[in-house]
C-alpha angles and dihedrals in degrees: 000000000000118000107226116196141159117284120223131215122170084008087289129114112279133176120306120281133176119254086229091057090054089054091044085061091054090046089052092052091051093044091055092044090055089053090050092052092050091054089048090050089057091050091052092053089074108090134187094224111141098029093098118185105358106356100276093104093233116176093012127119112248094238097039099098095044094048095045091047091052088049093049091048091053094042096049100029088233117108118233129175139188116270121251091221112041093182095064094038096052097042100044141048093207095132089051092049090048093051091047088052088052090053091045088054091050089047088054091050093046091050092050090050094045094049092050091052089051091050095044090050095042117123115009085213107358095042138053094288097179093137135032113229119210116261108237099166139029091263129226119014087222106027111061116219095018114143115206123198090236096152092055090045090053090054092052089052092050090050092051090054092049090051089053091048090054092055089054092048089049091055091046092049093056092046096079113125118202110301104005141034109218094192098077093111097059090040094051092045091056096041092051091045092050090050092049096045095045092049091051095042094048092048093048092044091053097045102039102031121015095042093055100044116127129194116235127209092251096090098052090041091058098048095080090051092048117117099205091068085083083081088084091059094056098081087050105041101012135259099277096047089048092050092049087054092051093049089047092051091049093048098047098035089239125132121258086245092056095048092044090052088057101041103039139052092235116130124233090254090053093046092050090050095045097044095040102134093204090057093046090057090054103040096161093061127087106275095026118111092262092045096058 
């Protein structure tokens, strides 16, 4: 059964959304990050091996690069190949900078997701409390029974480190002078650390937090009291009238449905159809606001 809750924009109540739709957004971020990483992996497979001193290949055997790349590919299980332009490959770290940028984007996505999870699980009574987070430690040293979002917090710390690593790699990438970039060691160190940290954090986040999340009744309970649900009335009675109903509901503590019942000529059946939260979350389908 779908869990329908209040959406939030600008940290304020917005029109209803399904909890599954929120998580569909998170899944979309990760799916796109995986695609970006795959592309970066392809970029990193091009190596400068064989260019020797300045990219001309002086003093190297003609087949050296191809045969060594083949051997390295078989040895490591990751395909690498000789670059088609030794002069750019040897004097720049562009592919490393790009890869770090992809990891930085992934870190941004993970931090957004982790912070959303923290907020949605905040409370459990004085916060949003729309989801229950798995308890993975005893809790506060001073407050018995308190469950802290430590896994999500650890993800945020990893993401902060990766963002810092990207700054270092960016500086390293622009520090190539003429035919060589001497900052490869620090760039490689930070890139490998970012990969290691993100892999561990993502795995831990999935196994110890995301997998055990449970929806509470708080989200669905608040939908009827939400003010932004008046948005569905706007096409029927006009924006200004709908806004007035929302303001009146907020001022009096009544629901939008109760005020609309008093201030419009809409029947109970019409109000039930127009203010149906399930239909509002799927506006393109028959019965939803856009389908009427």
